[in-house]
N, CA, C and O atoms as a CHARMM CRD file, in Angstrom:
* protein
*
  368
    1    1 MET  N     -9.15400   2.86800 -14.62400 PROA 1      0.00000
    2    1 MET  CA    -9.08300   1.64600 -15.29500 PROA 1      0.00000
    3    1 MET  C     -7.81700   1.04300 -15.06100 PROA 1      0.00000
    4    1 MET  O     -7.55100  -0.14700 -14.89800 PROA 1      0.00000
    5    2 ILE  N     -6.94500   2.21900 -15.07100 PROA 2      0.00000
    6    2 ILE  CA    -4.74900   1.97200 -14.82900 PROA 2      0.00000
    7    2 ILE  C     -4.95800   1.78000 -13.65000 PROA 2      0.00000
    8    2 ILE  O     -4.58900   0.63400 -13.39400 PROA 2      0.00000
    9    3 LYS  N     -5.42300   2.36400 -12.61600 PROA 3      0.00000
   10    3 LYS  CA    -5.13100   2.25000 -10.98400 PROA 3      0.00000
   11    3 LYS  C     -5.77900   0.57900 -10.67100 PROA 3      0.00000
   12    3 LYS  O     -5.36500  -0.09100  -9.72500 PROA 3      0.00000
   13    4 THR  N     -6.56100   0.21400 -11.38300 PROA 4      0.00000
   14    4 THR  CA    -6.62500  -1.33100 -10.82300 PROA 4      0.00000
   15    4 THR  C     -5.43800  -2.57800 -11.37100 PROA 4      0.00000
   16    4 THR  O     -5.47900  -3.80800 -11.32900 PROA 4      0.00000
   17    5 LEU  N     -4.24800  -1.46000 -11.96500 PROA 5      0.00000
   18    5 LEU  CA    -3.07600  -3.02900 -11.91800 PROA 5      0.00000
   19    5 LEU  C     -2.61400  -3.69000 -11.03900 PROA 5      0.00000
   20    5 LEU  O     -2.14800  -3.27000  -9.98000 PROA 5      0.00000
   21    6 PRO  N     -2.72400  -5.08700 -11.49400 PROA 6      0.00000
   22    6 PRO  CA    -1.41900  -5.37200  -9.67500 PROA 6      0.00000
   23    6 PRO  C     -0.11900  -4.46600  -9.70900 PROA 6      0.00000
   24    6 PRO  O      0.18600  -3.46000 -10.34900 PROA 6      0.00000
   25    7 ASN  N      0.48000  -5.18800  -8.81800 PROA 7      0.00000
   26    7 ASN  CA     1.53300  -4.16300  -8.49000 PROA 7      0.00000
   27    7 ASN  C      2.75300  -3.99000  -9.19200 PROA 7      0.00000
   28    7 ASN  O      3.46200  -3.02000  -8.92400 PROA 7      0.00000
   29    8 PRO  N      3.17100  -5.02800 -10.28400 PROA 8      0.00000
   30    8 PRO  CA     4.40500  -4.99100 -10.58000 PROA 8      0.00000
   31    8 PRO  C      4.00600  -4.45300 -11.98000 PROA 8      0.00000
   32    8 PRO  O      4.98800  -4.18100 -12.67100 PROA 8      0.00000
   33    9 ALA  N      2.69900  -4.21600 -12.61500 PROA 9      0.00000
   34    9 ALA  CA     2.56400  -3.42300 -14.00200 PROA 9      0.00000
   35    9 ALA  C      2.12800  -2.39700 -13.65500 PROA 9      0.00000
   36    9 ALA  O      1.56700  -1.81400 -14.58300 PROA 9      0.00000
   37   10 THR  N      2.11000  -1.60800 -12.25700 PROA 10     0.00000
   38   10 THR  CA     2.15500  -0.02100 -11.71500 PROA 10     0.00000
   39   10 THR  C      3.39100  -0.13200 -11.57300 PROA 10     0.00000
   40   10 THR  O      3.64700   0.17200 -12.73800 PROA 10     0.00000
   41   11 ASP  N      4.49200  -0.33300 -11.08000 PROA 11     0.00000
   42   11 ASP  CA     5.51600  -0.06700 -11.12800 PROA 11     0.00000
   43   11 ASP  C      6.24000  -0.15300 -11.88300 PROA 11     0.00000
   44   11 ASP  O      7.37900   0.20700 -11.58800 PROA 11     0.00000
   45   12 LEU  N      5.92800  -0.77000 -13.51200 PROA 12     0.00000
   46   12 LEU  CA     5.99700  -0.58400 -14.59900 PROA 12     0.00000
   47   12 LEU  C      6.02900   0.71900 -15.30300 PROA 12     0.00000
   48   12 LEU  O      6.97800   1.20800 -15.91500 PROA 12     0.00000
   49   13 LEU  N      4.90300   1.18100 -15.12900 PROA 13     0.00000
   50   13 LEU  CA     4.00300   2.41200 -15.58600 PROA 13     0.00000
   51   13 LEU  C      4.68300   3.50200 -14.71600 PROA 13     0.00000
   52   13 LEU  O      5.43200   4.34000 -15.21900 PROA 13     0.00000
   53   14 ASN  N      4.32800   3.44900 -13.08000 PROA 14     0.00000
   54   14 ASN  CA     5.54800   4.33000 -12.42300 PROA 14     0.00000
   55   14 ASN  C      7.22900   5.08900 -13.42900 PROA 14     0.00000
   56   14 ASN  O      7.49000   6.22200 -13.83200 PROA 14     0.00000
   57   15 ARG  N      7.97100   3.80500 -13.48000 PROA 15     0.00000
   58   15 ARG  CA     8.84600   4.20600 -14.31500 PROA 15     0.00000
   59   15 ARG  C      8.22100   4.82000 -15.73000 PROA 15     0.00000
   60   15 ARG  O      8.13900   6.01000 -16.03500 PROA 15     0.00000
   61   16 ALA  N      7.80500   3.66700 -16.50000 PROA 16     0.00000
   62   16 ALA  CA     8.22300   4.29100 -17.44900 PROA 16     0.00000
   63   16 ALA  C      7.72800   5.95800 -18.23400 PROA 16     0.00000
   64   16 ALA  O      8.25700   6.68800 -19.07300 PROA 16     0.00000
   65   17 CYS  N      6.44400   6.01300 -17.41700 PROA 17     0.00000
   66   17 CYS  CA     5.84000   7.05600 -17.85800 PROA 17     0.00000
   67   17 CYS  C      5.86100   8.72800 -16.66700 PROA 17     0.00000
   68   17 CYS  O      5.36300   9.82500 -16.92200 PROA 17     0.00000
   69   18 SER  N      6.57600   8.31700 -15.50000 PROA 18     0.00000
   70   18 SER  CA     6.46600   9.26600 -14.70600 PROA 18     0.00000
   71   18 SER  C      5.09400  10.27100 -14.37800 PROA 18     0.00000
   72   18 SER  O      4.85700  11.45700 -14.14800 PROA 18     0.00000
   73   19 CYS  N      4.34700   8.93500 -14.52300 PROA 19     0.00000
   74   19 CYS  CA     3.03800   9.00100 -13.06000 PROA 19     0.00000
   75   19 CYS  C      3.18300   8.64500 -12.50700 PROA 19     0.00000
   76   19 CYS  O      4.19900   7.96200 -12.36900 PROA 19     0.00000
   77   20 PHE  N      1.59700   8.89800 -11.04300 PROA 20     0.00000
   78   20 PHE  CA     1.08300   8.23200 -10.31000 PROA 20     0.00000
   79   20 PHE  C      0.43700   7.15200 -10.17800 PROA 20     0.00000
   80   20 PHE  O     -0.78000   7.28000 -10.04300 PROA 20     0.00000
   81   21 LEU  N      0.91500   5.99000 -10.17500 PROA 21     0.00000
   82   21 LEU  CA    -0.20400   5.25200  -9.45000 PROA 21     0.00000
   83   21 LEU  C      0.09600   5.05000  -7.98500 PROA 21     0.00000
   84   21 LEU  O      1.07100   5.59900  -7.47400 PROA 21     0.00000
   85   22 LEU  N     -0.51600   4.46700  -7.47000 PROA 22     0.00000
   86   22 LEU  CA    -0.83100   3.53400  -6.75900 PROA 22     0.00000
   87   22 LEU  C     -0.92100   1.99900  -6.17300 PROA 22     0.00000
   88   22 LEU  O     -1.92300   1.44400  -5.72500 PROA 22     0.00000
   89   23 GLY  N      0.61300   1.39100  -6.32400 PROA 23     0.00000
   90   23 GLY  CA     0.48000   0.14000  -6.29300 PROA 23     0.00000
   91   23 GLY  C      0.05400  -0.73500  -4.97200 PROA 23     0.00000
   92   23 GLY  O      0.72900  -0.53700  -3.96200 PROA 23     0.00000
   93   24 VAL  N     -0.98900  -1.66400  -4.90800 PROA 24     0.00000
   94   24 VAL  CA    -1.18100  -2.04800  -3.10100 PROA 24     0.00000
   95   24 VAL  C     -0.62900  -3.72600  -3.72500 PROA 24     0.00000
   96   24 VAL  O     -1.17300  -4.20200  -4.72200 PROA 24     0.00000
   97   25 ASP  N      0.31700  -4.36200  -3.09800 PROA 25     0.00000
   98   25 ASP  CA     0.22300  -5.68000  -3.01400 PROA 25     0.00000
   99   25 ASP  C      0.20000  -6.20700  -1.17200 PROA 25     0.00000
  100   25 ASP  O     -0.40600  -5.60600  -0.28500 PROA 25     0.00000
  101   26 THR  N      0.85600  -7.19300  -1.03600 PROA 26     0.00000
  102   26 THR  CA    -0.23300  -7.74800   0.29400 PROA 26     0.00000
  103   26 THR  C      0.58200  -6.77300   1.44300 PROA 26     0.00000
  104   26 THR  O     -0.16200  -6.43400   2.36400 PROA 26     0.00000
  105   27 HSD  N      1.95100  -6.28000   1.53900 PROA 27     0.00000
  106   27 HSD  CA     2.89200  -6.12000   2.60800 PROA 27     0.00000
  107   27 HSD  C      2.42800  -4.57800   2.63800 PROA 27     0.00000
  108   27 HSD  O      2.53800  -3.91900   3.67200 PROA 27     0.00000
  109   28 VAL  N      1.90300  -4.03800   1.44600 PROA 28     0.00000
  110   28 VAL  CA     1.57900  -2.64500   1.58200 PROA 28     0.00000
  111   28 VAL  C      0.25400  -2.37300   2.40500 PROA 28     0.00000
  112   28 VAL  O     -0.01700  -1.54500   3.27500 PROA 28     0.00000
  113   29 HSD  N     -0.71200  -3.72700   1.59500 PROA 29     0.00000
  114   29 HSD  CA    -2.03800  -3.96500   2.25300 PROA 29     0.00000
  115   29 HSD  C     -2.15700  -3.91600   3.43900 PROA 29     0.00000
  116   29 HSD  O     -2.70000  -3.10100   4.18600 PROA 29     0.00000
  117   30 ARG  N     -1.45800  -5.11600   3.65100 PROA 30     0.00000
  118   30 ARG  CA    -1.21100  -5.18600   5.78200 PROA 30     0.00000
  119   30 ARG  C     -0.45800  -4.14200   6.62300 PROA 30     0.00000
  120   30 ARG  O     -0.77300  -3.95900   7.79800 PROA 30     0.00000
  121   31 ILE  N      0.65500  -3.37300   5.95800 PROA 31     0.00000
  122   31 ILE  CA     0.73900  -2.19300   6.93300 PROA 31     0.00000
  123   31 ILE  C      0.52500  -1.48200   6.92500 PROA 31     0.00000
  124   31 ILE  O      0.59900  -0.94700   8.03100 PROA 31     0.00000
  125   32 SER  N      0.14700  -0.82100   6.06800 PROA 32     0.00000
  126   32 SER  CA    -1.49500  -0.04000   6.16000 PROA 32     0.00000
  127   32 SER  C     -2.35400  -0.20600   7.12100 PROA 32     0.00000
  128   32 SER  O     -2.52700   0.62400   8.01300 PROA 32     0.00000
  129   33 ASN  N     -3.15700  -1.63300   6.99300 PROA 33     0.00000
  130   33 ASN  CA    -3.47000  -1.56900   8.19400 PROA 33     0.00000
  131   33 ASN  C     -2.89200  -1.85000   9.60500 PROA 33     0.00000
  132   33 ASN  O     -2.89400  -0.99400  10.49000 PROA 33     0.00000
  133   34 ARG  N     -2.65000  -2.46100   9.68200 PROA 34     0.00000
  134   34 ARG  CA    -1.37100  -2.02900  10.85700 PROA 34     0.00000
  135   34 ARG  C     -1.44300  -0.79900  11.66500 PROA 34     0.00000
  136   34 ARG  O     -1.77500  -0.64700  12.84000 PROA 34     0.00000
  137   35 LEU  N     -1.05600   0.04700  10.77000 PROA 35     0.00000
  138   35 LEU  CA    -0.19000   1.26100  11.14100 PROA 35     0.00000
  139   35 LEU  C     -2.01900   2.34100  11.70500 PROA 35     0.00000
  140   35 LEU  O     -2.21600   3.03600  12.70100 PROA 35     0.00000
  141   36 GLY  N     -3.35000   1.85400  10.05600 PROA 36     0.00000
  142   36 GLY  CA    -4.16300   2.64600  11.06900 PROA 36     0.00000
  143   36 GLY  C     -4.70500   3.64100   9.79100 PROA 36     0.00000
  144   36 GLY  O     -5.61300   4.46800   9.70400 PROA 36     0.00000
  145   37 TRP  N     -3.62900   3.10600   8.80900 PROA 37     0.00000
  146   37 TRP  CA    -3.74100   4.14800   7.49800 PROA 37     0.00000
  147   37 TRP  C     -5.27100   4.42300   6.52600 PROA 37     0.00000
  148   37 TRP  O     -5.79800   5.33700   5.89000 PROA 37     0.00000
  149   38 THR  N     -5.58000   2.80000   6.94700 PROA 38     0.00000
  150   38 THR  CA    -6.79000   2.51000   6.48000 PROA 38     0.00000
  151   38 THR  C     -8.64400   3.54000   6.40400 PROA 38     0.00000
  152   38 THR  O     -9.58200   3.87400   5.68000 PROA 38     0.00000
  153   39 SER  N     -7.93500   3.60100   8.09900 PROA 39     0.00000
  154   39 SER  CA    -9.07300   4.69700   8.31700 PROA 39     0.00000
  155   39 SER  C     -9.77400   5.59100   7.70900 PROA 39     0.00000
  156   39 SER  O     -9.72100   6.56300   8.46300 PROA 39     0.00000
  157   40 GLY  N    -10.42000   5.87500   6.78000 PROA 40     0.00000
  158   40 GLY  CA   -11.09000   7.13400   6.75200 PROA 40     0.00000
  159   40 GLY  C    -11.92300   8.51700   7.32300 PROA 40     0.00000
  160   40 GLY  O    -12.37200   8.26300   8.44100 PROA 40     0.00000
  161   41 ALA  N    -12.14600   9.44000   7.02900 PROA 41     0.00000
  162   41 ALA  CA   -12.79600  10.19600   7.57900 PROA 41     0.00000
  163   41 ALA  C    -14.39400  10.00300   8.17300 PROA 41     0.00000
  164   41 ALA  O    -15.04600  10.56600   9.05300 PROA 41     0.00000
  165   42 GLY  N    -14.69000   8.76900   7.09100 PROA 42     0.00000
  166   42 GLY  CA   -15.84200   8.21300   7.45100 PROA 42     0.00000
  167   42 GLY  C    -16.04600   6.72000   8.67200 PROA 42     0.00000
  168   42 GLY  O    -17.01700   6.15300   9.17400 PROA 42     0.00000
  169   43 ARG  N    -14.50600   6.54700   8.74600 PROA 43     0.00000
  170   43 ARG  CA   -14.69100   5.12200   8.83100 PROA 43     0.00000
  171   43 ARG  C    -13.52800   5.12800  10.52400 PROA 43     0.00000
  172   43 ARG  O    -13.24300   3.97400  10.84400 PROA 43     0.00000
  173   44 PRO  N    -13.14400   5.82300  11.13800 PROA 44     0.00000
  174   44 PRO  CA   -11.93400   5.61700  12.02400 PROA 44     0.00000
  175   44 PRO  C    -12.36600   4.09500  13.11000 PROA 44     0.00000
  176   44 PRO  O    -13.34700   3.75700  13.77300 PROA 44     0.00000
  177   45 GLY  N    -10.81400   3.42400  12.76100 PROA 45     0.00000
  178   45 GLY  CA   -10.10400   2.12400  13.64300 PROA 45     0.00000
  179   45 GLY  C    -10.61900   1.01500  12.32200 PROA 45     0.00000
  180   45 GLY  O    -10.28200  -0.14700  12.55000 PROA 45     0.00000
  181   46 ALA  N    -11.46200   1.24500  10.84900 PROA 46     0.00000
  182   46 ALA  CA   -12.05400   0.20400  10.22200 PROA 46     0.00000
  183   46 ALA  C    -10.26300   0.30500   9.91700 PROA 46     0.00000
  184   46 ALA  O     -9.30700   1.05600  10.10500 PROA 46     0.00000
  185   47 GLN  N    -10.71100  -1.36400   9.16600 PROA 47     0.00000
  186   47 GLN  CA    -9.48400  -2.16500   8.40000 PROA 47     0.00000
  187   47 GLN  C    -10.15600  -2.36900   6.97600 PROA 47     0.00000
  188   47 GLN  O    -11.38400  -2.30900   7.03500 PROA 47     0.00000
  189   48 THR  N     -9.66000  -2.58600   5.77000 PROA 48     0.00000
  190   48 THR  CA    -9.95300  -3.34600   4.65200 PROA 48     0.00000
  191   48 THR  C     -9.22700  -4.69400   4.56200 PROA 48     0.00000
  192   48 THR  O     -8.09900  -5.06500   4.88900 PROA 48     0.00000
  193   49 SER  N    -10.41800  -5.36600   3.92600 PROA 49     0.00000
  194   49 SER  CA   -10.28300  -7.00800   3.98200 PROA 49     0.00000
  195   49 SER  C     -9.03200  -6.92300   2.53800 PROA 49     0.00000
  196   49 SER  O     -8.02600  -7.62500   2.64100 PROA 49     0.00000
  197   50 THR  N     -9.23000  -5.95700   1.16200 PROA 50     0.00000
  198   50 THR  CA    -8.89600  -6.10200   0.13700 PROA 50     0.00000
  199   50 THR  C     -7.90900  -5.09300  -0.21900 PROA 50     0.00000
  200   50 THR  O     -8.12200  -3.88300  -0.30500 PROA 50     0.00000
  201   51 PRO  N     -6.10100  -6.09700  -0.54600 PROA 51     0.00000
  202   51 PRO  CA    -5.38300  -4.58000  -1.70100 PROA 51     0.00000
  203   51 PRO  C     -6.48100  -3.85300  -2.67000 PROA 51     0.00000
  204   51 PRO  O     -6.15700  -2.66600  -2.71600 PROA 51     0.00000
  205   52 GLU  N     -7.43800  -4.03800  -3.32000 PROA 52     0.00000
  206   52 GLU  CA    -8.26800  -2.72300  -3.77300 PROA 52     0.00000
  207   52 GLU  C     -9.13000  -1.69900  -2.98500 PROA 52     0.00000
  208   52 GLU  O     -9.52500  -0.58400  -3.32700 PROA 52     0.00000
  209   53 GLU  N     -9.33500  -2.49100  -1.67000 PROA 53     0.00000
  210   53 GLU  CA   -10.38500  -1.37800  -0.72200 PROA 53     0.00000
  211   53 GLU  C     -8.94000  -0.67100   0.04200 PROA 53     0.00000
  212   53 GLU  O     -9.12800   0.46400   0.47900 PROA 53     0.00000
  213   54 THR  N     -7.71700  -1.17600   0.20700 PROA 54     0.00000
  214   54 THR  CA    -6.71400  -0.59400   0.81200 PROA 54     0.00000
  215   54 THR  C     -5.98500   0.52500   0.03500 PROA 54     0.00000
  216   54 THR  O     -5.31600   1.46300   0.46900 PROA 54     0.00000
  217   55 ARG  N     -6.35000   0.11100  -1.45300 PROA 55     0.00000
  218   55 ARG  CA    -5.81200   1.39100  -1.91400 PROA 55     0.00000
  219   55 ARG  C     -6.83800   2.40500  -2.78900 PROA 55     0.00000
  220   55 ARG  O     -6.40400   3.11200  -3.69800 PROA 55     0.00000
  221   56 ARG  N     -8.03300   2.38500  -2.45400 PROA 56     0.00000
  222   56 ARG  CA    -8.82200   3.12100  -1.83200 PROA 56     0.00000
  223   56 ARG  C     -8.70300   3.91700  -1.01500 PROA 56     0.00000
  224   56 ARG  O     -8.38700   5.05500  -1.36200 PROA 56     0.00000
  225   57 ALA  N     -8.86500   3.68000   0.05600 PROA 57     0.00000
  226   57 ALA  CA    -8.79700   4.39200   1.20200 PROA 57     0.00000
  227   57 ALA  C     -7.27900   4.98500   1.17200 PROA 57     0.00000
  228   57 ALA  O     -7.38300   6.19900   1.34600 PROA 57     0.00000
  229   58 LEU  N     -6.11400   4.67400   1.04400 PROA 58     0.00000
  230   58 LEU  CA    -4.91200   5.50500   0.90400 PROA 58     0.00000
  231   58 LEU  C     -5.25700   6.36300   0.10900 PROA 58     0.00000
  232   58 LEU  O     -5.55900   7.43800   0.62700 PROA 58     0.00000
  233   59 GLU  N     -5.36300   6.26300  -1.49800 PROA 59     0.00000
  234   59 GLU  CA    -5.71800   7.82500  -2.52100 PROA 59     0.00000
  235   59 GLU  C     -6.30800   8.43300  -1.55900 PROA 59     0.00000
  236   59 GLU  O     -5.61200   9.36900  -1.16700 PROA 59     0.00000
  237   60 GLU  N     -8.00300   8.25100  -0.57500 PROA 60     0.00000
  238   60 GLU  CA    -8.13100   9.28700   0.34000 PROA 60     0.00000
  239   60 GLU  C     -7.85100  10.55500   0.84200 PROA 60     0.00000
  240   60 GLU  O     -8.61500  11.51500   0.94100 PROA 60     0.00000
  241   61 TRP  N     -6.30900  10.43400   1.24400 PROA 61     0.00000
  242   61 TRP  CA    -5.64200  11.02700   2.23700 PROA 61     0.00000
  243   61 TRP  C     -4.20100  11.63500   1.91300 PROA 61     0.00000
  244   61 TRP  O     -3.55400  12.66800   2.08700 PROA 61     0.00000
  245   62 LEU  N     -4.03700   9.78100   1.06700 PROA 62     0.00000
  246   62 LEU  CA    -2.12900   9.94200   0.62600 PROA 62     0.00000
  247   62 LEU  C     -2.00400  11.00200  -0.34900 PROA 62     0.00000
  248   62 LEU  O     -2.80600  10.88400  -1.27600 PROA 62     0.00000
  249   63 PRO  N     -1.30200  11.91500  -0.41100 PROA 63     0.00000
  250   63 PRO  CA    -1.09700  12.96500  -1.72400 PROA 63     0.00000
  251   63 PRO  C     -0.13000  12.24200  -3.07100 PROA 63     0.00000
  252   63 PRO  O      1.04800  11.90000  -3.17000 PROA 63     0.00000
  253   64 GLU  N     -1.32600  12.22800  -4.00700 PROA 64     0.00000
  254   64 GLU  CA    -0.34100  11.37500  -5.04600 PROA 64     0.00000
  255   64 GLU  C      1.14100  11.51500  -5.15600 PROA 64     0.00000
  256   64 GLU  O      1.70700  10.57900  -5.72000 PROA 64     0.00000
  257   65 ASP  N      1.80400  12.39900  -4.77200 PROA 65     0.00000
  258   65 ASP  CA     3.21600  12.47000  -5.19900 PROA 65     0.00000
  259   65 ASP  C      3.84300  11.76700  -4.69600 PROA 65     0.00000
  260   65 ASP  O      4.95000  11.34900  -5.03600 PROA 65     0.00000
  261   66 LYS  N      2.99600  11.43400  -3.46100 PROA 66     0.00000
  262   66 LYS  CA     3.58600  10.19100  -2.43300 PROA 66     0.00000
  263   66 LYS  C      3.42700   8.94400  -2.60700 PROA 66     0.00000
  264   66 LYS  O      4.28700   8.18900  -2.15100 PROA 66     0.00000
  265   67 TRP  N      2.38300   8.45300  -3.25200 PROA 67     0.00000
  266   67 TRP  CA     1.92800   7.47700  -3.81300 PROA 67     0.00000
  267   67 TRP  C      3.42500   6.66000  -3.96500 PROA 67     0.00000
  268   67 TRP  O      4.17500   6.26200  -3.07400 PROA 67     0.00000
  269   68 THR  N      3.54000   6.58200  -5.26300 PROA 68     0.00000
  270   68 THR  CA     5.02600   5.85100  -5.67800 PROA 68     0.00000
  271   68 THR  C      6.31500   5.53300  -4.26900 PROA 68     0.00000
  272   68 THR  O      6.60300   4.39600  -3.89400 PROA 68     0.00000
  273   69 GLU  N      6.88500   6.73100  -3.72100 PROA 69     0.00000
  274   69 GLU  CA     7.84100   6.31000  -2.94600 PROA 69     0.00000
  275   69 GLU  C      7.19700   5.41600  -1.52800 PROA 69     0.00000
  276   69 GLU  O      7.70000   4.64600  -0.71100 PROA 69     0.00000
  277   70 VAL  N      5.69300   6.03800  -1.76900 PROA 70     0.00000
  278   70 VAL  CA     5.72500   4.82100   0.09700 PROA 70     0.00000
  279   70 VAL  C      4.89500   3.52800  -0.75400 PROA 70     0.00000
  280   70 VAL  O      4.45700   2.63900  -0.02400 PROA 70     0.00000
  281   71 ASN  N      4.74900   3.43800  -1.68800 PROA 71     0.00000
  282   71 ASN  CA     4.59000   1.79700  -2.15300 PROA 71     0.00000
  283   71 ASN  C      6.01300   1.24600  -1.89000 PROA 71     0.00000
  284   71 ASN  O      6.09800   0.15200  -1.33100 PROA 71     0.00000
  285   72 TRP  N      6.98000   1.81600  -2.19600 PROA 72     0.00000
  286   72 TRP  CA     8.39700   0.96100  -1.85600 PROA 72     0.00000
  287   72 TRP  C      9.02800   1.43500  -1.04300 PROA 72     0.00000
  288   72 TRP  O     10.25300   1.36400  -1.14100 PROA 72     0.00000
  289   73 LEU  N      8.54100   1.96600  -0.15300 PROA 73     0.00000
  290   73 LEU  CA     8.83700   2.05700   1.35200 PROA 73     0.00000
  291   73 LEU  C      8.48200   0.89300   2.60500 PROA 73     0.00000
  292   73 LEU  O      8.95700   0.60000   3.70200 PROA 73     0.00000
  293   74 LEU  N      7.45800   0.47600   1.81300 PROA 74     0.00000
  294   74 LEU  CA     6.06100  -0.34200   2.36700 PROA 74     0.00000
  295   74 LEU  C      6.79400  -1.36700   2.19000 PROA 74     0.00000
  296   74 LEU  O      7.52600  -1.94400   2.99500 PROA 74     0.00000
  297   75 VAL  N      6.48400  -1.68300   0.61900 PROA 75     0.00000
  298   75 VAL  CA     7.02700  -3.04500  -0.10800 PROA 75     0.00000
  299   75 VAL  C      8.67100  -3.60700   0.46400 PROA 75     0.00000
  300   75 VAL  O      9.02600  -4.78400   0.53800 PROA 75     0.00000
  301   76 GLY  N      9.45600  -2.43800   0.80300 PROA 76     0.00000
  302   76 GLY  CA    11.15100  -2.98900   0.66700 PROA 76     0.00000
  303   76 GLY  C     10.72000  -3.04700   2.60700 PROA 76     0.00000
  304   76 GLY  O     11.89200  -3.04500   2.98200 PROA 76     0.00000
  305   77 PHE  N     10.05600  -3.08400   3.68700 PROA 77     0.00000
  306   77 PHE  CA     9.91100  -2.81100   4.91800 PROA 77     0.00000
  307   77 PHE  C      9.25600  -4.68600   4.90400 PROA 77     0.00000
  308   77 PHE  O      9.61600  -5.77100   5.35900 PROA 77     0.00000
  309   78 GLY  N      8.16400  -4.14700   4.10900 PROA 78     0.00000
  310   78 GLY  CA     7.83300  -6.05600   4.36900 PROA 78     0.00000
  311   78 GLY  C      8.45500  -7.47700   4.06100 PROA 78     0.00000
  312   78 GLY  O      8.21600  -8.53600   4.64100 PROA 78     0.00000
  313   79 GLN  N      9.39100  -7.21600   2.90600 PROA 79     0.00000
  314   79 GLN  CA    10.29800  -7.93500   2.68600 PROA 79     0.00000
  315   79 GLN  C     11.42300  -7.73400   3.65800 PROA 79     0.00000
  316   79 GLN  O     11.91900  -8.81700   3.96700 PROA 79     0.00000
  317   80 GLN  N     11.79500  -7.05900   4.04000 PROA 80     0.00000
  318   80 GLN  CA    13.29900  -6.99400   5.42100 PROA 80     0.00000
  319   80 GLN  C     12.13200  -7.83700   6.95600 PROA 80     0.00000
  320   80 GLN  O     12.04000  -8.92800   7.51900 PROA 80     0.00000
  321   81 ARG  N     11.66600  -6.86700   7.00400 PROA 81     0.00000
  322   81 ARG  CA    10.90700  -6.74400   8.51600 PROA 81     0.00000
  323   81 ARG  C      9.29000  -7.85400   8.88900 PROA 81     0.00000
  324   81 ARG  O      8.69700  -7.59600   9.93600 PROA 81     0.00000
  325   82 CYS  N      8.94900  -8.55300   8.33100 PROA 82     0.00000
  326   82 CYS  CA     7.68500  -9.14700   8.57200 PROA 82     0.00000
  327   82 CYS  C      7.87900 -10.57200   7.65500 PROA 82     0.00000
  328   82 CYS  O      8.29100 -10.84500   6.52800 PROA 82     0.00000
  329   83 VAL  N      7.37600 -11.25300   8.73500 PROA 83     0.00000
  330   83 VAL  CA     7.45400 -12.22000   8.12800 PROA 83     0.00000
  331   83 VAL  C      6.28000 -13.86000   8.84800 PROA 83     0.00000
  332   83 VAL  O      6.20500 -13.94400  10.07400 PROA 83     0.00000
  333   84 GLY  N      5.72400 -14.65500   8.21800 PROA 84     0.00000
  334   84 GLY  CA     5.24800 -15.64700   8.60900 PROA 84     0.00000
  335   84 GLY  C      3.73100 -15.26800   8.69500 PROA 84     0.00000
  336   84 GLY  O      3.51800 -14.05600   8.64500 PROA 84     0.00000
  337   85 GLY  N      2.66900 -16.06200   8.81200 PROA 85     0.00000
  338   85 GLY  CA     1.80500 -16.20800   8.28900 PROA 85     0.00000
  339   85 GLY  C      0.71400 -14.90800   8.92500 PROA 85     0.00000
  340   85 GLY  O     -0.12600 -14.31000   8.25400 PROA 85     0.00000
  341   86 ASP  N      1.03400 -14.68400  10.48300 PROA 86     0.00000
  342   86 ASP  CA     0.61400 -13.66100  11.02600 PROA 86     0.00000
  343   86 ASP  C      1.05700 -12.66000  11.27400 PROA 86     0.00000
  344   86 ASP  O      1.01800 -12.07000  12.35400 PROA 86     0.00000
  345   87 PHE  N      1.69000 -12.23900   9.98500 PROA 87     0.00000
  346   87 PHE  CA     2.36400 -10.69800   9.72900 PROA 87     0.00000
  347   87 PHE  C      3.41900  -9.91700  10.73800 PROA 87     0.00000
  348   87 PHE  O      3.55500  -8.70000  10.61500 PROA 87     0.00000
  349   88 THR  N      4.19400 -10.68800  11.78500 PROA 88     0.00000
  350   88 THR  CA     4.69900 -10.33800  12.92400 PROA 88     0.00000
  351   88 THR  C      5.97800  -9.48600  11.91300 PROA 88     0.00000
  352   88 THR  O      6.63500  -9.77500  10.91300 PROA 88     0.00000
  353   89 PHE  N      5.83900  -8.08400  13.01300 PROA 89     0.00000
  354   89 PHE  CA     7.41700  -7.50200  12.22400 PROA 89     0.00000
  355   89 PHE  C      8.58000  -7.77000  13.27900 PROA 89     0.00000
  356   89 PHE  O      8.57800  -7.48500  14.47700 PROA 89     0.00000
  357   90 VAL  N      9.73000  -8.48800  12.40700 PROA 90     0.00000
  358   90 VAL  CA    10.58100  -8.81200  13.16900 PROA 90     0.00000
  359   90 VAL  C     12.13000  -7.99500  12.82200 PROA 90     0.00000
  360   90 VAL  O     12.91300  -7.95500  11.87400 PROA 90     0.00000
  361   91 PHE  N     12.02800  -7.36900  14.25500 PROA 91     0.00000
  362   91 PHE  CA    13.58200  -6.58000  14.58200 PROA 91     0.00000
  363   91 PHE  C     14.56300  -7.27600  14.93400 PROA 91     0.00000
  364   91 PHE  O     14.24600  -8.02800  15.85600 PROA 91     0.00000
  365   92 SER  N     16.31300  -7.43600  14.41200 PROA 92     0.00000
  366   92 SER  CA    17.14400  -8.39700  15.17500 PROA 92     0.00000
  367   92 SER  C     18.69600  -6.85400  15.30100 PROA 92     0.00000
  368   92 SER  O     19.75300  -7.08900  15.88600 PROA 92     0.00000
């Protein structure tokens, strides 16, 4: 139940109780798909279509103690370097 909270609620719980929850917003969802991180053991090359599917795919292989850190890194990267509806990475 807790793992299906929206990303801001997940962030709040991560900080408040020092628990590990993987929050997946649009940035994490799209970047994870582009990096191929959503391909599970039985799904080579597969992409997820929703943030909830992405969360489940990432939880299959990403160590639990890295969930919070990966979330912050991908959200920050997405906010700084991804623009437009096609989610193109921009480097200047």
